[in-house]
N, CA, C and O atoms as a GROMACS GRO file, in nm:
protein
  584
    1UNK      N    1   1.744   6.315   7.761
    1UNK     CA    2   1.745   6.460   7.768
    1UNK      C    3   1.815   6.503   7.646
    1UNK      O    4   1.924   6.452   7.617
    2UNK      N    5   1.760   6.597   7.570
    2UNK     CA    6   1.827   6.654   7.454
    2UNK      C    7   1.948   6.736   7.488
    2UNK      O    8   1.962   6.791   7.597
    3UNK      N    9   2.037   6.743   7.386
    3UNK     CA   10   2.163   6.830   7.410
    3UNK      C   11   2.117   6.977   7.442
    3UNK      O   12   2.171   7.038   7.533
    4UNK      N   13   2.024   7.029   7.372
    4UNK     CA   14   1.982   7.163   7.408
    4UNK      C   15   1.933   7.171   7.550
    4UNK      O   16   1.964   7.269   7.618
    5UNK      N   17   1.858   7.075   7.600
    5UNK     CA   18   1.804   7.082   7.739
    5UNK      C   19   1.926   7.071   7.834
    5UNK      O   20   1.934   7.146   7.931
    6UNK      N   21   2.020   6.979   7.807
    6UNK     CA   22   2.136   6.979   7.883
    6UNK      C   23   2.216   7.101   7.886
    6UNK      O   24   2.257   7.137   7.997
    7UNK      N   25   2.245   7.172   7.780
    7UNK     CA   26   2.314   7.294   7.777
    7UNK      C   27   2.233   7.401   7.854
    7UNK      O   28   2.293   7.475   7.932
    8UNK      N   29   2.106   7.412   7.837
    8UNK     CA   30   2.022   7.502   7.908
    8UNK      C   31   2.034   7.481   8.069
    8UNK      O   32   2.044   7.576   8.148
    9UNK      N   33   2.031   7.349   8.105
    9UNK     CA   34   2.045   7.322   8.245
    9UNK      C   35   2.173   7.353   8.299
    9UNK      O   36   2.181   7.404   8.411
   10UNK      N   37   2.289   7.324   8.220
   10UNK     CA   38   2.423   7.361   8.266
   10UNK      C   39   2.441   7.512   8.272
   10UNK      O   40   2.502   7.561   8.367
   11UNK      N   41   2.389   7.590   8.172
   11UNK     CA   42   2.395   7.734   8.178
   11UNK      C   43   2.321   7.789   8.298
   11UNK      O   44   2.371   7.884   8.360
   12UNK      N   45   2.205   7.735   8.335
   12UNK     CA   46   2.138   7.781   8.444
   12UNK      C   47   2.207   7.748   8.569
   12UNK      O   48   2.204   7.827   8.664
   13UNK      N   49   2.271   7.634   8.575
   13UNK     CA   50   2.355   7.594   8.699
   13UNK      C   51   2.474   7.697   8.705
   13UNK      O   52   2.509   7.742   8.814
   14UNK      N   53   2.533   7.731   8.599
   14UNK     CA   54   2.644   7.828   8.601
   14UNK      C   55   2.601   7.963   8.652
   14UNK      O   56   2.665   8.023   8.738
   15UNK      N   57   2.495   8.006   8.597
   15UNK     CA   58   2.441   8.139   8.644
   15UNK      C   59   2.407   8.135   8.786
   15UNK      O   60   2.442   8.230   8.856
   16UNK      N   61   2.340   8.030   8.840
   16UNK     CA   62   2.308   8.014   8.976
   16UNK      C   63   2.424   8.026   9.074
   16UNK      O   64   2.414   8.074   9.187
   17UNK      N   65   2.543   7.975   9.018
   17UNK     CA   66   2.662   7.972   9.103
   17UNK      C   67   2.743   8.103   9.103
   17UNK      O   68   2.834   8.119   9.184
   18UNK      N   69   2.710   8.195   9.013
   18UNK     CA   70   2.788   8.315   8.991
   18UNK      C   71   2.744   8.432   9.089
   18UNK      O   72   2.625   8.451   9.116
   19UNK      N   73   2.843   8.508   9.140
   19UNK     CA   74   2.805   8.635   9.216
   19UNK      C   75   2.782   8.747   9.120
   19UNK      O   76   2.804   8.730   9.000
   20UNK      N   77   2.741   8.854   9.165
   20UNK     CA   78   2.695   8.964   9.075
   20UNK      C   79   2.819   9.020   8.997
   20UNK      O   80   2.800   9.067   8.884
   21UNK      N   81   2.942   9.019   9.049
   21UNK     CA   82   3.057   9.076   8.979
   21UNK      C   83   3.088   8.971   8.866
   21UNK      O   84   3.123   9.014   8.756
   22UNK      N   85   3.076   8.840   8.888
   22UNK     CA   86   3.107   8.743   8.782
   22UNK      C   87   3.006   8.756   8.670
   22UNK      O   88   3.041   8.748   8.552
   23UNK      N   89   2.872   8.778   8.708
   23UNK     CA   90   2.775   8.797   8.610
   23UNK      C   91   2.803   8.920   8.513
   23UNK      O   92   2.796   8.916   8.390
   24UNK      N   93   2.837   9.034   8.592
   24UNK     CA   94   2.871   9.151   8.513
   24UNK      C   95   2.991   9.125   8.420
   24UNK      O   96   2.993   9.170   8.305
   25UNK      N   97   3.088   9.052   8.470
   25UNK     CA   98   3.204   9.024   8.382
   25UNK      C   99   3.170   8.939   8.259
   25UNK      O  100   3.226   8.956   8.150
   26UNK      N  101   3.079   8.851   8.280
   26UNK     CA  102   3.028   8.758   8.177
   26UNK      C  103   2.947   8.849   8.068
   26UNK      O  104   2.961   8.835   7.947
   27UNK      N  105   2.865   8.939   8.126
   27UNK     CA  106   2.787   9.028   8.036
   27UNK      C  107   2.883   9.105   7.946
   27UNK      O  108   2.866   9.114   7.824
   28UNK      N  109   2.986   9.160   8.014
   28UNK     CA  110   3.080   9.252   7.942
   28UNK      C  111   3.160   9.167   7.836
   28UNK      O  112   3.191   9.218   7.728
   29UNK      N  113   3.191   9.050   7.864
   29UNK     CA  114   3.263   8.968   7.765
   29UNK      C  115   3.172   8.930   7.643
   29UNK      O  116   3.217   8.934   7.528
   30UNK      N  117   3.041   8.894   7.671
   30UNK     CA  118   2.950   8.861   7.565
   30UNK      C  119   2.912   8.985   7.493
   30UNK      O  120   2.913   8.984   7.369
   31UNK      N  121   2.878   9.094   7.561
   31UNK     CA  122   2.834   9.217   7.496
   31UNK      C  123   2.928   9.332   7.524
   31UNK      O  124   2.898   9.416   7.608
   32UNK      N  125   3.038   9.337   7.458
   32UNK     CA  126   3.130   9.441   7.476
   32UNK      C  127   3.072   9.580   7.459
   32UNK      O  128   2.972   9.593   7.389
   33UNK      N  129   3.130   9.687   7.521
   33UNK     CA  130   3.070   9.823   7.502
   33UNK      C  131   3.089   9.854   7.346
   33UNK      O  132   3.185   9.813   7.282
   34UNK      N  133   2.992   9.925   7.297
   34UNK     CA  134   3.003   9.970   7.156
   34UNK      C  135   2.962   9.867   7.060
   34UNK      O  136   2.956   9.894   6.940
   35UNK      N  137   2.932   9.742   7.107
   35UNK     CA  138   2.874   9.635   7.016
   35UNK      C  139   2.749   9.687   6.968
   35UNK      O  140   2.673   9.744   7.046
   36UNK      N  141   2.717   9.670   6.825
   36UNK     CA  142   2.607   9.710   6.759
   36UNK      C  143   2.480   9.644   6.820
   36UNK      O  144   2.372   9.703   6.826
   37UNK      N  145   2.500   9.516   6.866
   37UNK     CA  146   2.382   9.441   6.917
   37UNK      C  147   2.371   9.463   7.068
   37UNK      O  148   2.295   9.393   7.134
   38UNK      N  149   2.445   9.558   7.124
   38UNK     CA  150   2.448   9.576   7.273
   38UNK      C  151   2.308   9.606   7.327
   38UNK      O  152   2.262   9.543   7.422
   39UNK      N  153   2.243   9.699   7.268
   39UNK     CA  154   2.121   9.753   7.323
   39UNK      C  155   2.011   9.636   7.331
   39UNK      O  156   1.948   9.618   7.435
   40UNK      N  157   1.995   9.565   7.226
   40UNK     CA  158   1.894   9.467   7.225
   40UNK      C  159   1.941   9.340   7.303
   40UNK      O  160   1.862   9.273   7.369
   41UNK      N  161   2.066   9.311   7.293
   41UNK     CA  162   2.118   9.196   7.378
   41UNK      C  163   2.124   9.225   7.519
   41UNK      O  164   2.098   9.136   7.600
   42UNK      N  165   2.155   9.344   7.558
   42UNK     CA  166   2.159   9.371   7.704
   42UNK      C  167   2.020   9.373   7.756
   42UNK      O  168   2.001   9.350   7.876
   43UNK      N  169   1.924   9.399   7.680
   43UNK     CA  170   1.785   9.385   7.728
   43UNK      C  171   1.742   9.246   7.763
   43UNK      O  172   1.669   9.220   7.859
   44UNK      N  173   1.794   9.154   7.677
   44UNK     CA  174   1.770   9.008   7.700
   44UNK      C  175   1.859   8.960   7.811
   44UNK      O  176   1.812   8.885   7.897
   45UNK      N  177   1.986   8.997   7.815
   45UNK     CA  178   2.078   8.945   7.903
   45UNK      C  179   2.102   9.022   8.031
   45UNK      O  180   2.158   8.971   8.128
   46UNK      N  181   2.058   9.144   8.028
   46UNK     CA  182   2.089   9.238   8.144
   46UNK      C  183   2.016   9.190   8.272
   46UNK      O  184   2.056   9.224   8.384
   47UNK      N  185   1.915   9.115   8.254
   47UNK     CA  186   1.843   9.072   8.384
   47UNK      C  187   1.889   8.936   8.427
   47UNK      O  188   1.810   8.863   8.488
   48UNK      N  189   2.011   8.898   8.399
   48UNK     CA  190   2.064   8.759   8.426
   48UNK      C  191   2.039   8.737   8.576
   48UNK      O  192   2.079   8.814   8.663
   49UNK      N  193   1.966   8.621   8.599
   49UNK     CA  194   1.945   8.596   8.742
   49UNK      C  195   1.962   8.438   8.758
   49UNK      O  196   1.966   8.358   8.664
   50UNK      N  197   1.970   8.409   8.884
   50UNK     CA  198   1.991   8.262   8.921
   50UNK      C  199   1.873   8.191   8.871
   50UNK      O  200   1.760   8.238   8.885
   51UNK      N  201   1.898   8.071   8.808
   51UNK     CA  202   1.787   7.982   8.770
   51UNK      C  203   1.719   7.911   8.881
   51UNK      O  204   1.610   7.858   8.865
   52UNK      N  205   1.785   7.910   8.994
   52UNK     CA  206   1.733   7.824   9.111
   52UNK      C  207   1.633   7.911   9.184
   52UNK      O  208   1.599   8.021   9.142
   53UNK      N  209   1.588   7.856   9.298
   53UNK     CA  210   1.490   7.929   9.377
   53UNK      C  211   1.549   8.053   9.446
   53UNK      O  212   1.670   8.067   9.469
   54UNK      N  213   1.451   8.145   9.477
   54UNK     CA  214   1.496   8.269   9.549
   54UNK      C  215   1.452   8.249   9.693
   54UNK      O  216   1.336   8.219   9.722
   55UNK      N  217   1.552   8.267   9.788
   55UNK     CA  218   1.519   8.261   9.933
   55UNK      C  219   1.433   8.371   9.986
   55UNK      O  220   1.382   8.365  10.098
   56UNK      N  221   1.417   8.476   9.899
   56UNK     CA  222   1.337   8.587   9.943
   56UNK      C  223   1.419   8.676  10.039
   56UNK      O  224   1.367   8.775  10.092
   57UNK      N  225   1.548   8.640  10.059
   57UNK     CA  226   1.637   8.726  10.147
   57UNK      C  227   1.723   8.820  10.058
   57UNK      O  228   1.792   8.906  10.113
   58UNK      N  229   1.723   8.809   9.933
   58UNK     CA  230   1.802   8.901   9.850
   58UNK      C  231   1.952   8.863   9.853
   58UNK      O  232   2.038   8.946   9.821
   59UNK      N  233   1.982   8.736   9.892
   59UNK     CA  234   2.128   8.691   9.902
   59UNK      C  235   2.167   8.613   9.782
   59UNK      O  236   2.084   8.546   9.720
   60UNK      N  237   2.289   8.620   9.748
   60UNK     CA  238   2.344   8.536   9.645
   60UNK      C  239   2.362   8.398   9.708
   60UNK      O  240   2.356   8.381   9.830
   61UNK      N  241   2.383   8.298   9.618
   61UNK     CA  242   2.401   8.163   9.665
   61UNK      C  243   2.517   8.151   9.760
   61UNK      O  244   2.513   8.070   9.853
   62UNK      N  245   2.618   8.226   9.740
   62UNK     CA  246   2.733   8.217   9.825
   62UNK      C  247   2.698   8.284   9.967
   62UNK      O  248   2.736   8.236  10.074
   63UNK      N  249   2.625   8.395   9.955
   63UNK     CA  250   2.592   8.464  10.086
   63UNK      C  251   2.499   8.376  10.159
   63UNK      O  252   2.511   8.378  10.281
   64UNK      N  253   2.408   8.298  10.109
   64UNK     CA  254   2.324   8.203  10.170
   64UNK      C  255   2.411   8.103  10.237
   64UNK      O  256   2.395   8.080  10.357
   65UNK      N  257   2.503   8.040  10.167
   65UNK     CA  258   2.597   7.934  10.215
   65UNK      C  259   2.671   7.993  10.343
   65UNK      O  260   2.676   7.922  10.444
   66UNK      N  261   2.725   8.114  10.341
   66UNK     CA  262   2.795   8.169  10.449
   66UNK      C  263   2.706   8.183  10.573
   66UNK      O  264   2.742   8.151  10.686
   67UNK      N  265   2.579   8.237  10.541
   67UNK     CA  266   2.486   8.256  10.653
   67UNK      C  267   2.444   8.125  10.723
   67UNK      O  268   2.440   8.116  10.846
   68UNK      N  269   2.414   8.021  10.638
   68UNK     CA  270   2.381   7.892  10.698
   68UNK      C  271   2.492   7.828  10.774
   68UNK      O  272   2.475   7.778  10.885
   69UNK      N  273   2.608   7.830  10.709
   69UNK     CA  274   2.735   7.781  10.774
   69UNK      C  275   2.768   7.850  10.906
   69UNK      O  276   2.832   7.792  10.994
   70UNK      N  277   2.723   7.979  10.918
   70UNK     CA  278   2.745   8.050  11.036
   70UNK      C  279   2.634   8.036  11.140
   70UNK      O  280   2.641   8.102  11.244
   71UNK      N  281   2.536   7.957  11.116
   71UNK     CA  282   2.429   7.916  11.209
   71UNK      C  283   2.300   7.991  11.188
   71UNK      O  284   2.205   7.973  11.264
   72UNK      N  285   2.294   8.074  11.088
   72UNK     CA  286   2.173   8.142  11.058
   72UNK      C  287   2.090   8.058  10.962
   72UNK      O  288   2.118   8.053  10.842
   73UNK      N  289   1.989   7.994  11.015
   73UNK     CA  290   1.910   7.896  10.935
   73UNK      C  291   1.784   7.956  10.876
   73UNK      O  292   1.696   7.880  10.834
   74UNK      N  293   1.770   8.080  10.872
   74UNK     CA  294   1.651   8.154  10.823
   74UNK      C  295   1.631   8.114  10.677
   74UNK      O  296   1.523   8.072  10.637
   75UNK      N  297   1.731   8.128  10.604
   75UNK     CA  298   1.732   8.090  10.456
   75UNK      C  299   1.696   7.937  10.440
   75UNK      O  300   1.609   7.899  10.362
   76UNK      N  301   1.765   7.859  10.514
   76UNK     CA  302   1.737   7.715  10.506
   76UNK      C  303   1.588   7.687  10.536
   76UNK      O  304   1.520   7.611  10.467
   77UNK      N  305   1.542   7.749  10.640
   77UNK     CA  306   1.396   7.729  10.673
   77UNK      C  307   1.301   7.765  10.561
   77UNK      O  308   1.201   7.697  10.537
   78UNK      N  309   1.332   7.870  10.497
   78UNK     CA  310   1.246   7.920  10.385
   78UNK      C  311   1.250   7.815  10.279
   78UNK      O  312   1.144   7.777  10.230
   79UNK      N  313   1.371   7.761  10.238
   79UNK     CA  314   1.378   7.661  10.139
   79UNK      C  315   1.302   7.538  10.178
   79UNK      O  316   1.232   7.481  10.094
   80UNK      N  317   1.312   7.493  10.306
   80UNK     CA  318   1.239   7.379  10.350
   80UNK      C  319   1.090   7.395  10.346
   80UNK      O  320   1.018   7.301  10.312
   81UNK      N  321   1.042   7.513  10.379
   81UNK     CA  322   0.897   7.540  10.360
   81UNK      C  323   0.848   7.534  10.223
   81UNK      O  324   0.741   7.481  10.196
   82UNK      N  325   0.928   7.590  10.131
   82UNK     CA  326   0.896   7.587   9.985
   82UNK      C  327   0.918   7.451   9.920
   82UNK      O  328   0.852   7.415   9.822
   83UNK      N  329   1.011   7.379   9.975
   83UNK     CA  330   1.061   7.260   9.913
   83UNK      C  331   0.955   7.144   9.922
   83UNK      O  332   0.970   7.042   9.855
   84UNK      N  333   0.855   7.159  10.002
   84UNK     CA  334   0.751   7.054  10.003
   84UNK      C  335   0.678   7.055   9.872
   84UNK      O  336   0.628   6.952   9.827
   85UNK      N  337   0.670   7.170   9.809
   85UNK     CA  338   0.601   7.187   9.679
   85UNK      C  339   0.686   7.215   9.562
   85UNK      O  340   0.640   7.188   9.451
   86UNK      N  341   0.800   7.265   9.570
   86UNK     CA  342   0.884   7.318   9.468
   86UNK      C  343   1.022   7.243   9.460
   86UNK      O  344   1.100   7.252   9.554
   87UNK      N  345   1.053   7.171   9.351
   87UNK     CA  346   1.176   7.091   9.344
   87UNK      C  347   1.295   7.170   9.361
   87UNK      O  348   1.386   7.129   9.433
   88UNK      N  349   1.301   7.279   9.301
   88UNK     CA  350   1.432   7.362   9.308
   88UNK      C  351   1.457   7.402   9.453
   88UNK      O  352   1.572   7.405   9.498
   89UNK      N  353   1.354   7.434   9.525
   89UNK     CA  354   1.371   7.469   9.667
   89UNK      C  355   1.412   7.352   9.750
   89UNK      O  356   1.496   7.364   9.839
   90UNK      N  357   1.352   7.233   9.722
   90UNK     CA  358   1.391   7.109   9.790
   90UNK      C  359   1.540   7.079   9.762
   90UNK      O  360   1.616   7.040   9.851
   91UNK      N  361   1.578   7.100   9.631
   91UNK     CA  362   1.729   7.079   9.611
   91UNK      C  363   1.818   7.170   9.678
   91UNK      O  364   1.924   7.130   9.726
   92UNK      N  365   1.777   7.295   9.684
   92UNK     CA  366   1.860   7.392   9.751
   92UNK      C  367   1.871   7.361   9.907
   92UNK      O  368   1.977   7.374   9.968
   93UNK      N  369   1.758   7.321   9.961
   93UNK     CA  370   1.763   7.279  10.101
   93UNK      C  371   1.859   7.162  10.123
   93UNK      O  372   1.929   7.155  10.224
   94UNK      N  373   1.860   7.068  10.026
   94UNK     CA  374   1.949   6.953  10.038
   94UNK      C  375   2.095   7.008  10.030
   94UNK      O  376   2.182   6.973  10.109
   95UNK      N  377   2.116   7.096   9.930
   95UNK     CA  378   2.255   7.147   9.919
   95UNK      C  379   2.304   7.212  10.050
   95UNK      O  380   2.415   7.186  10.095
   96UNK      N  381   2.224   7.293  10.107
   96UNK     CA  382   2.262   7.372  10.226
   96UNK      C  383   2.272   7.270  10.343
   96UNK      O  384   2.364   7.285  10.424
   97UNK      N  385   2.191   7.174  10.358
   97UNK     CA  386   2.203   7.073  10.460
   97UNK      C  387   2.332   7.005  10.450
   97UNK      O  388   2.399   6.984  10.551
   98UNK      N  389   2.371   6.969  10.331
   98UNK     CA  390   2.498   6.901  10.304
   98UNK      C  391   2.615   6.984  10.356
   98UNK      O  392   2.710   6.934  10.416
   99UNK      N  393   2.602   7.116  10.327
   99UNK     CA  394   2.704   7.210  10.362
   99UNK      C  395   2.727   7.220  10.513
   99UNK      O  396   2.840   7.243  10.557
  100UNK      N  397   2.627   7.203  10.588
  100UNK     CA  398   2.640   7.211  10.737
  100UNK      C  399   2.659   7.067  10.798
  100UNK      O  400   2.665   7.055  10.920
  101UNK      N  401   2.668   6.958  10.713
  101UNK     CA  402   2.697   6.832  10.764
  101UNK      C  403   2.582   6.756  10.799
  101UNK      O  404   2.601   6.650  10.859
  102UNK      N  405   2.464   6.792  10.771
  102UNK     CA  406   2.349   6.705  10.802
  102UNK      C  407   2.311   6.621  10.686
  102UNK      O  408   2.210   6.643  10.619
  103UNK      N  409   2.392   6.525  10.665
  103UNK     CA  410   2.380   6.431  10.548
  103UNK      C  411   2.246   6.357  10.544
  103UNK      O  412   2.185   6.342  10.438
  104UNK      N  413   2.203   6.312  10.663
  104UNK     CA  414   2.080   6.234  10.669
  104UNK      C  415   1.958   6.319  10.621
  104UNK      O  416   1.877   6.274  10.540
  105UNK      N  417   1.951   6.440  10.674
  105UNK     CA  418   1.838   6.529  10.624
  105UNK      C  419   1.852   6.568  10.488
  105UNK      O  420   1.755   6.574  10.413
  106UNK      N  421   1.984   6.599  10.447
  106UNK     CA  422   2.003   6.624  10.309
  106UNK      C  423   1.957   6.518  10.214
  106UNK      O  424   1.904   6.549  10.108
  107UNK      N  425   1.976   6.394  10.249
  107UNK     CA  426   1.942   6.283  10.162
  107UNK      C  427   1.790   6.283  10.150
  107UNK      O  428   1.737   6.260  10.041
  108UNK      N  429   1.718   6.308  10.260
  108UNK     CA  430   1.564   6.312  10.240
  108UNK      C  431   1.536   6.424  10.156
  108UNK      O  432   1.447   6.407  10.072
  109UNK      N  433   1.595   6.538  10.161
  109UNK     CA  434   1.550   6.654  10.072
  109UNK      C  435   1.600   6.617   9.927
  109UNK      O  436   1.529   6.651   9.833
  110UNK      N  437   1.708   6.553   9.906
  110UNK     CA  438   1.744   6.518   9.772
  110UNK      C  439   1.633   6.426   9.703
  110UNK      O  440   1.592   6.445   9.589
  111UNK      N  441   1.590   6.322   9.788
  111UNK     CA  442   1.488   6.244   9.742
  111UNK      C  443   1.356   6.314   9.712
  111UNK      O  444   1.286   6.281   9.617
  112UNK      N  445   1.323   6.414   9.798
  112UNK     CA  446   1.202   6.494   9.776
  112UNK      C  447   1.210   6.572   9.643
  112UNK      O  448   1.116   6.579   9.564
  113UNK      N  449   1.330   6.632   9.624
  113UNK     CA  450   1.356   6.719   9.500
  113UNK      C  451   1.337   6.620   9.379
  113UNK      O  452   1.269   6.654   9.282
  114UNK      N  453   1.395   6.504   9.386
  114UNK     CA  454   1.389   6.407   9.275
  114UNK      C  455   1.240   6.365   9.254
  114UNK      O  456   1.192   6.358   9.141
  115UNK      N  457   1.174   6.341   9.357
  115UNK     CA  458   1.026   6.307   9.352
  115UNK      C  459   0.942   6.406   9.283
  115UNK      O  460   0.845   6.377   9.212
  116UNK      N  461   0.987   6.537   9.311
  116UNK     CA  462   0.912   6.653   9.251
  116UNK      C  463   0.958   6.682   9.116
  116UNK      O  464   0.907   6.775   9.052
  117UNK      N  465   1.056   6.604   9.064
  117UNK     CA  466   1.092   6.622   8.917
  117UNK      C  467   1.220   6.695   8.889
  117UNK      O  468   1.252   6.710   8.771
  118UNK      N  469   1.297   6.744   8.987
  118UNK     CA  470   1.423   6.819   8.966
  118UNK      C  471   1.521   6.724   8.894
  118UNK      O  472   1.558   6.623   8.954
  119UNK      N  473   1.565   6.751   8.768
  119UNK     CA  474   1.648   6.659   8.702
  119UNK      C  475   1.787   6.639   8.760
  119UNK      O  476   1.841   6.529   8.744
  120UNK      N  477   1.848   6.736   8.825
  120UNK     CA  478   1.976   6.718   8.891
  120UNK      C  479   1.953   6.633   9.015
  120UNK      O  480   2.037   6.550   9.048
  121UNK      N  481   1.843   6.652   9.084
  121UNK     CA  482   1.823   6.572   9.201
  121UNK      C  483   1.799   6.422   9.167
  121UNK      O  484   1.836   6.333   9.242
  122UNK      N  485   1.737   6.400   9.052
  122UNK     CA  486   1.703   6.258   9.010
  122UNK      C  487   1.843   6.194   8.977
  122UNK      O  488   1.868   6.078   9.008
  123UNK      N  489   1.932   6.273   8.915
  123UNK     CA  490   2.066   6.219   8.883
  123UNK      C  491   2.152   6.192   9.014
  123UNK      O  492   2.227   6.095   9.027
  124UNK      N  493   2.133   6.289   9.108
  124UNK     CA  494   2.214   6.280   9.229
  124UNK      C  495   2.164   6.158   9.307
  124UNK      O  496   2.242   6.078   9.356
  125UNK      N  497   2.030   6.147   9.318
  125UNK     CA  498   1.975   6.028   9.401
  125UNK      C  499   2.031   5.898   9.331
  125UNK      O  500   2.082   5.808   9.396
  126UNK      N  501   2.017   5.896   9.199
  126UNK     CA  502   2.060   5.770   9.125
  126UNK      C  503   2.203   5.739   9.148
  126UNK      O  504   2.239   5.624   9.174
  127UNK      N  505   2.288   5.841   9.140
  127UNK     CA  506   2.432   5.821   9.141
  127UNK      C  507   2.482   5.804   9.286
  127UNK      O  508   2.566   5.716   9.310
  128UNK      N  509   2.437   5.881   9.377
  128UNK     CA  510   2.500   5.888   9.510
  128UNK      C  511   2.421   5.822   9.628
  128UNK      O  512   2.477   5.773   9.726
  129UNK      N  513   2.284   5.825   9.609
  129UNK     CA  514   2.203   5.762   9.721
  129UNK      C  515   2.157   5.625   9.683
  129UNK      O  516   2.121   5.550   9.773
  130UNK      N  517   2.153   5.583   9.558
  130UNK     CA  518   2.124   5.466   9.512
  130UNK      C  519   1.982   5.421   9.537
  130UNK      O  520   1.956   5.301   9.528
  131UNK      N  521   1.894   5.506   9.567
  131UNK     CA  522   1.759   5.477   9.594
  131UNK      C  523   1.666   5.552   9.494
  131UNK      O  524   1.674   5.674   9.483
  132UNK      N  525   1.581   5.483   9.427
  132UNK     CA  526   1.491   5.553   9.334
  132UNK      C  527   1.412   5.657   9.421
  132UNK      O  528   1.376   5.634   9.536
  133UNK      N  529   1.387   5.777   9.352
  133UNK     CA  530   1.321   5.891   9.419
  133UNK      C  531   1.181   5.850   9.470
  133UNK      O  532   1.137   5.903   9.572
  134UNK      N  533   1.116   5.766   9.409
  134UNK     CA  534   0.978   5.733   9.449
  134UNK      C  535   0.970   5.612   9.547
  134UNK      O  536   0.860   5.566   9.579
  135UNK      N  537   1.084   5.561   9.591
  135UNK     CA  538   1.092   5.442   9.669
  135UNK      C  539   1.072   5.476   9.816
  135UNK      O  540   1.162   5.464   9.899
  136UNK      N  541   0.950   5.519   9.845
  136UNK     CA  542   0.913   5.539   9.987
  136UNK      C  543   0.949   5.677  10.038
  136UNK      O  544   0.929   5.708  10.155
  137UNK      N  545   1.003   5.762   9.950
  137UNK     CA  546   1.050   5.896   9.993
  137UNK      C  547   0.923   5.983  10.043
  137UNK      O  548   0.821   5.999   9.977
  138UNK      N  549   0.944   6.029  10.156
  138UNK     CA  550   0.841   6.110  10.210
  138UNK      C  551   0.901   6.256  10.223
  138UNK      O  552   1.022   6.274  10.232
  139UNK      N  553   0.810   6.358  10.222
  139UNK     CA  554   0.874   6.498  10.240
  139UNK      C  555   0.931   6.503  10.380
  139UNK      O  556   0.869   6.460  10.477
  140UNK      N  557   1.057   6.561  10.387
  140UNK     CA  558   1.113   6.567  10.516
  140UNK      C  559   1.031   6.649  10.610
  140UNK      O  560   0.961   6.743  10.570
  141UNK      N  561   1.041   6.612  10.734
  141UNK     CA  562   0.965   6.689  10.837
  141UNK      C  563   1.058   6.810  10.883
  141UNK      O  564   1.180   6.796  10.890
  142UNK      N  565   0.997   6.922  10.914
  142UNK     CA  566   1.068   7.036  10.952
  142UNK      C  567   1.117   7.014  11.106
  142UNK      O  568   1.041   6.982  11.197
  143UNK      N  569   1.246   7.034  11.118
  143UNK     CA  570   1.294   7.018  11.251
  143UNK      C  571   1.312   7.152  11.322
  143UNK      O  572   1.362   7.248  11.264
  144UNK      N  573   1.270   7.157  11.444
  144UNK     CA  574   1.282   7.281  11.525
  144UNK      C  575   1.423   7.310  11.544
  144UNK      O  576   1.507   7.222  11.561
  145UNK      N  577   1.451   7.442  11.540
  145UNK     CA  578   1.584   7.489  11.567
  145UNK      C  579   1.686   7.485  11.446
  145UNK      O  580   1.803   7.520  11.458
  146UNK      N  581   1.632   7.440  11.333
  146UNK     CA  582   1.721   7.427  11.216
  146UNK      C  583   1.662   7.518  11.107
  146UNK      O  584   1.717   7.526  10.997
   0.00000   0.00000   0.00000
């Protein structure tokens, strides 16, 4: 992976993890008021969004985590439905499952995300699960009640 690709991936991960106030603070630091480049730069930067999947619920990553931790699995179910086809959704399902302590299911979703080509998932599977992503990994089955 090139340095530029790694920097882009890391920047996207940073944006994904930021809440709206943090994004605004970053915009303000990069494009201070009165900056001559403010109008053109704000147009490019003003629509800063998470690089990851959208749950369709209009929630930040942190709000999703709080909802899932509190027992509301609507967001998690959405990611699992999309995760069969989209690597980023499969990775987010894995992250949320880890958050609620379902490590077995999370491992299956990490492998699915890796098999679908998510670079972070590929690294995670290699480093933490020790199983190549194409080594018999099947798409996780949806579990009722989760």
